[in-house]
C-alpha positions in Angstrom: 0.3 19.1 -1.5 2.2 16.3 0.2 6.0 16.5 0.1 8.0 14.1 -1.9 11.7 13.2 -2.0 13.9 10.8 -4.0 15.3 7.6 -2.5 18.3 7.4 -4.8 19.5 3.9 -3.7 16.2 2.5 -4.8 15.6 4.4 -7.9 12.2 5.8 -6.8 10.5 8.9 -5.4 8.2 8.7 -2.3 5.6 10.7 -0.6 6.8 11.4 2.9 4.6 9.9 5.6 4.7 8.2 9.0 7.6 6.0 10.2 5.8 2.8 9.3 5.3 3.6 5.6 5.3 6.3 3.0 2.2 7.6 1.2 3.3 6.1 -2.1 6.2 5.6 -4.5 6.9 6.2 -8.2 9.8 5.1 -10.4 12.4 7.6 -11.1 13.6 8.1 -14.8 15.5 5.1 -15.9 13.6 2.7 -13.6 10.3 0.8 -13.7 8.4 -0.8 -10.8 7.4 -4.4 -10.9 5.3 -6.5 -8.5 5.5 -10.1 -7.3 2.6 -11.8 -5.4 3.2 -14.9 -3.3 0.9 -17.7 -4.1 0.0 -17.9 -0.4 0.8 -15.5 2.4 4.3 -15.9 3.7 5.1 -15.0 7.4 7.0 -11.8 7.9 10.5 -13.1 8.7 10.4 -15.8 6.0 8.9 -13.3 3.6 11.8 -10.8 4.1 14.3 -13.7 3.4 12.5 -14.7 0.3 12.2 -11.1 -1.0 15.9 -10.6 -0.4 16.7 -13.8 -2.3 14.4 -12.8 -5.1 16.0 -9.4 -5.5 19.5 -11.0 -5.4 18.4 -13.3 -8.2 17.4 -10.3 -10.3 20.7 -8.6 -9.5 18.9 -5.9 -7.6 19.9 -4.5 -4.2 17.7 -4.7 -1.2 17.1 -1.0 -1.5 15.1 -1.6 -4.7 12.3 -2.8 -2.4 9.7 0.0 -2.6 6.2 -1.3 -1.6 4.5 -4.3 0.0 1.1 -5.7 0.8 0.6 -7.4 4.1 -2.1 -9.7 5.6 -2.6 -9.9 9.3 -4.6 -12.2 11.6 -6.9 -9.5 12.9 -7.1 -5.8 13.6 -4.5 -4.3 15.9 -5.0 -2.1 18.9 -3.2 1.2 18.4 -0.4 0.1 20.8 -0.1 -3.3 19.1 0.1 -1.6 15.7 3.0 0.6 16.8 4.8 -2.5 18.3 4.3 -4.5 15.1 5.6 -1.6 13.0 8.8 -1.3 15.0 9.6 -4.9 14.3 8.7 -4.5 10.6 10.9 -1.4 10.1 13.8 -3.1 11.8 14.5 -5.2 8.7 14.2 -2.1 6.5 16.8 -0.4 8.6 19.2 -3.3 8.2 18.6 -3.1 4.5 19.6 0.5 4.4 16.1 1.8 3.6 14.7 3.1 6.9 16.7 5.8 8.5 16.1 8.7 10.9 12.5 7.7 11.4 11.8 8.1 7.6 10.5 5.1 5.6 10.4 5.3 1.8 8.5 2.0 1.4 4.7 2.3 0.6 2.5 -0.3 2.2 -1.0 -1.8 2.7 -1.8 -4.0 5.6 -5.2 -5.6 5.9 -7.0 -8.3 7.8 -8.9 -11.0 5.9 -12.1 -11.9 7.7 -12.2 -15.5 6.4 -9.2 -17.8 6.5 -6.7 -15.2 7.8 -3.1 -16.0 8.2 -1.9 -17.1 11.6 0.6 -14.2 11.9 1.4 -11.1 9.9 2.5 -12.1 6.4 3.5 -10.9 3.0 0.9 -11.0 0.3 2.9 -9.1 -2.4 5.8 -6.8 -2.8 7.1 -4.3 -5.4 10.6 -3.3 -6.4 12.4 -1.3 -9.1 14.4 -2.5 -12.0 16.3 -0.6 -14.7 14.0 0.5 -17.5 16.2 -1.2 -20.1 15.7 -4.5 -18.3 11.9 -4.2 -18.5 9.5 -5.0 -21.3 7.3 -2.1 -20.1 9.7 0.9 -20.3 7.9 4.1 -20.9 4.8 3.2 -18.9 4.3 5.2 -15.7 4.7 3.0 -12.7 3.7 3.8 -9.1 2.2 2.3 -6.0 0.0 4.4 -3.6 -0.1 3.1 0.0 -3.4 2.0 1.4 -5.5 4.6 3.2 -8.2 4.0 5.7 -10.8 6.6 6.8 -8.7 8.4 9.4 -7.2 11.8 8.6 -3.6 12.2 9.6 -3.0 14.4 12.6 -2.5 14.4 16.4 -4.2 12.0 18.7 -5.1 8.3 18.3 -6.9 6.7 15.5 -10.2 6.6 17.4 -10.1 10.3 17.7 -9.8 10.7 13.9 -11.8 7.9 12.4 -14.7 9.2 10.2 -18.1 8.0 11.6 -16.4 5.7 14.1 -18.6 2.6 14.7 -21.1 3.5 11.9 -21.2 1.2 8.9 -24.5 2.4 7.5 -24.6 3.1 3.7 -24.3 6.8 4.4 -21.4 6.4 6.7 -19.6 4.0 4.2 -20.0 6.6 1.5 -18.5 9.3 3.7 -15.6 7.0 4.6 -15.0 6.2 0.9 -15.1 9.8 -0.1 -12.3 10.6 2.4 -10.2 7.6 1.3 -10.5 8.4 -2.4 -9.6 12.0 -1.7 -6.5 10.9 0.3 -5.3 8.7 -2.5 -5.8 11.5 -5.0 -3.6 13.8 -2.9 -0.9 11.2 -2.8 -1.1 10.6 -6.6 -1.0 14.3 -7.3 2.2 14.6 -5.2 3.7 12.1 -7.6 2.3 13.7 -10.7 -0.1 10.8 -11.6 -3.9 10.4 -11.7 -6.5 7.7 -11.9 -6.1 7.7 -15.6 -2.5 6.4 -15.1 -3.6 3.5 -12.8 -3.8 -0.1 -13.8 -5.3 -1.5 -10.5 -7.5 -0.2 -7.8 -8.1 -2.3 -4.7 -10.9 -2.0 -2.1 -10.7 -3.6 1.4 -14.0 -3.8 3.2 -16.5 -6.3 4.7 -19.5 -4.0 5.1 -21.8 -3.3 2.2 -20.2 -0.6 0.0 -21.8 -1.5 -3.3 -24.2 1.4 -3.3 -21.4 3.9 -3.6 -19.3 2.1 -6.3 -20.9 3.7 -9.4 -21.0 7.3 -8.2 -17.9 7.5 -5.9 -15.5 5.1 -7.6 -16.4 4.5 -11.2 -17.6 7.9 -12.2 -14.6 9.6 -10.8 -12.3 7.4 -12.9 -11.0 5.4 -9.9 -11.8 2.0 -11.5 -9.8 2.3 -14.8 -10.1 -1.5 -15.4 -12.5 -2.5 -12.7 -12.0 -2.8 -8.9 -10.3 -5.6 -7.0 -12.3 -6.3 -3.8 -10.7 -8.1 -0.9 -12.9 -9.2 2.0 -10.8 -7.7 4.7 -10.6 -4.9 7.2 -8.0 -2.2 7.6 -5.3 -2.9 10.2 -6.4 -0.9 13.2 -9.5 -1.4 15.3 -12.3 0.9 14.3 -11.3 1.3 10.7 -13.8 -0.1 8.2 -12.8 0.9 4.6 -9.4 1.0 2.8 -8.2 1.4 -0.7 -4.9 1.5 -2.6 -4.0 2.0 -6.2 -1.1 1.3 -8.5 0.3 1.3 -12.0 2.6 -1.7 -12.3 3.1 -2.8 -15.9 4.6 -6.2 -15.0 3.2 -8.5 -12.2 4.2 -12.0 -11.3 2.9 -14.8 -9.1 5.7 -16.7 -7.3 5.5 -19.9 -5.2 
């Protein structure tokens, strides 16, 4: 099972992962995770400033920032993805979140194929608040980071992508099976299941509808339906991504 640890300044537990993001987060006792979505994507630097101001307005420290969803103009090369992530974690380091190559913040980063943003941008972010300040105290809250169809391990993405370059129905099913299993491992590490989820999200542009009933709905991975975004995962070669969350309070902000 994946290893977890508590990020005490933020009031949440996280699944240890790579430097760019954790595998997922869940609220610690006494806290609840909330989510805010921007009405339109906000460029990265401006987004960080607006998130900081939003948290200040709630009386929450920057360390309460626990998950985010990004939108990028197009898929990155592997080298480009590393370079982008080094810029991204720089702000988290200044906020006292990223330290010693460990990043508690969960993340999804996908590339819309129609009307993409002109630069990497924030779509949404999640943060912790004290349970007594929430109307949803007592409800499990967690955010599992997006997973594409590449097992973690040595070597580049292209060496690990399942059925690289193949988007046939059979290949999409195999990709989805891996992704769903990866999300389940992350949820298990945090002590939650699909039954605890409020939202499941799929990111794909190739036809995956033939697998929805058997691979997603029947296994309980669509507790209240599935939100589909016409987008690709962030790295060239990846074709299918999902994430899942239970966030009892969500807002849209301008």
